[in-house]
N, C-alpha and C positions, 0 to 999 in steps of 0.2 A: 811471598805473591806480587809487592812491590816490583821485586825485580824481574819474575817472571812478565808481569805487564810490559815493563820496559824491553823486554829482550824482545816479545812480540813486537811492538812497536817499531824496533829498531830492524829485526826481520824484514818490515816491510819498508822502512826508510831509508836503512842504511846509517844515515847521519840526521839528526834533528836539534832542535835548539833545547832547553834546558826546560823552559816555559811549555813546549811543544809536549813535550813527554810528560812532565808532569801533568796536565790536562787529560794525556790518554791514560795514564798509570791512574787518575784519582787520587793524587796525591798533592802535597806540598812541592814547591821546588825543592827547599831544604830535606824534606825526605827524599825527593826523586836523586839528589846528590849524594846523598849518604847510601843508597842504593846502588847507583851507578859508581861508586868507590868500590865497594866490594868488588864489583864486575870489574874493575877498571885491575883491580890486583890480582884478579884471574886473567888477566892478558886477554881478553874479549872485548873491551871496550876502553877507548882514548876519549879525555876530557880536555877541552880546549875551547877557551874564549865563549865561554857561555853555552857551548855544543857537547854533544856529544856523538860518536861515531862507532860503529860495530866492524870489529876489525877482519872478522872472519865469519861468513854467515853459516856456513856448513857447522862449524864450531859453535858459534852463537846456538842453530838448532837444536845441536845436541844438548847445549845447557840448559837450553828451553826443555829438552824432553825430559831431562835428569830433574828437572824442577816440579814434572806433572802434566807437561802439557800433553795435548792429544798429538800423535803423530800425525794424522792426517790435517789435522789443522796447521803444523808449522812447515809440514812440506808444502802446503796450499801458497805459502808466503815465499818461496824459492823461485828461484828461476830453474829454465830447464837443464844448465848447466849445473847448480847448486843441487837441484835433485840429483841427479848422477852422485855426485858428492857425496850425497848423505845414504844412497844405497850401498855406497864404496866403501862407507865407514861401517856400516851394519855386518858384511863380510869380515872384513878385518878386525872385529872386535870378535869375531868367533873364528879368527885364526886362519882366515883366508890372506893369501898375497893378490893385491889387486892393481889393475892398470885400468886406466879411465882415457876416452877418446882414443881406443886401440884402432890406429889405421893401419893398413894391408892391403897389398895386392895379390891376385890369383887369377892366374889364366888371362893375364890383359886387363881384366878388372878394379878397380878400386873398393875397398868395403872399409867399414868403420861399425865398430863395436861400441858402445857406452860405454861400457863396463865388463872386466873380463877378470874372474875371481878363480884363483886356483888353490885347492886343497887336495893333496892326493886323495884318490883318484880321480875327483872332478874337476874340469874346469866348465863354469856356468859362466855362459856368455849373457849378457843382460840387456836388454832394448827397456830402456827407461821413458814410461810415458808419462809426463806429469801432466796431462790433461784427463778428463771424466768424460766418458761418451754422453750425449742424450740417448733416453729410452727409443729402442730399435733399430740403433746404430751398431748391434752385434757384428754386423755384416764389414765394418772400419776393422775392427779388432781383430777379426780372420784375417783380412787383408795382410794388417802390420805383423800378424803369427805367421805369415806365408813369406812374408820377405824377409823377415829376420831369421827363418831357417834357412833360407836362402843362404846369408850371411853368416851364419853359424857352420853349415856345411863346407863354404869356402875355408872358413877360419880351422875346420878342422883338417883339412889338405893343406893348407899352407904354415900349420901349427909346427911342421919341422925348421921351418927358418924363422920361427918366431920366440924358440925357447927361450935364449935369453932376456927378452923383453919381459916374457910371461913368469920367469923365475922358474919354469919347470924342466925337471932336471934329465938329462940323457938317459935314457934307459926306464923309464916311466912307464907306465901305460897309462893312459890320459880317456877320460870319458867326457868327452866335450857335451856341452847339455844347454840348450836355451833356455830361455825364461825371461816373461814379460814382465815389468812392474809397473803399476800402476798408482795414481794419485788417489783413488777411491776405488772400493769396490766393485766390480762389473759382475753382470749377470752371466757371462760365460768365463768359466773357472778352467777348461784347461781345453784347448783345441789344437788336434795334430799331433797328441803327446807332449805339448808344450803349455807349463803351467802359466797362470794369468793371475800375477800374486800382488795384492792390493798392499801397499806402503805400512798400513799397520797390521800385516801379517807378516812381513817380510824376516823379522828375526824368527819367528816360529817355523817358516819355507826355510831358514837356512840352516837351522838344528836338526829340523827333520829329515830333509832331502835325501839324505845317505841312508835309510830308510825305504826308502821306495823310488830311488831312481830307477830301478828295472821298469817300472810303469812307465816313464817320461823317454821323447825322443831322444839317443844319445846317437853321436859317434864317436866310434873307437879307434884310437891312434896309439900304434907303436911306436915309440920313439928311439 
């Protein structure tokens, strides 16, 4: 438990003195050092000059999850780019090849997809929203879906030029599928055939999506 409390503190701070970390973890400095040494041996933390520093926020988040932290709690401590990394790692753990911050051009316009995850025949394009909406703001989420659909349609059209970057082999049929991932659960579950998945349910979505992909908006591409 001490290691988990220390990890949570470092996810927020990045680096802190041993005294500050011991106070947040509710233990003595000696106990904090003992727990931090274990994290250091795992390559997550470095200790130097009376302070500790987290080396990789996404790997720290994954370790916190393995130690029993709630996914939404951990994700709330990450930056928007770290949040994308956490989503990417979830797909990689389920056998997908991923690309983050995928930039491309189509019809003279520039686009960016937060995470593109490929496992035959699905290419799932994620828009990672590390914010939660206030009550009554579902219209904001609907607009986000509509903008993401435009990006994903462009991605499908540009896919032949992106095969190498996305590790999609020539001769494949790809079903390009949009998905929005949010920090917390929203009242709106699906809009325009686009699933809106809270991070706490992302792993279940990944494991089940092949079974109900026919009910989602997809763009079929022959390569």
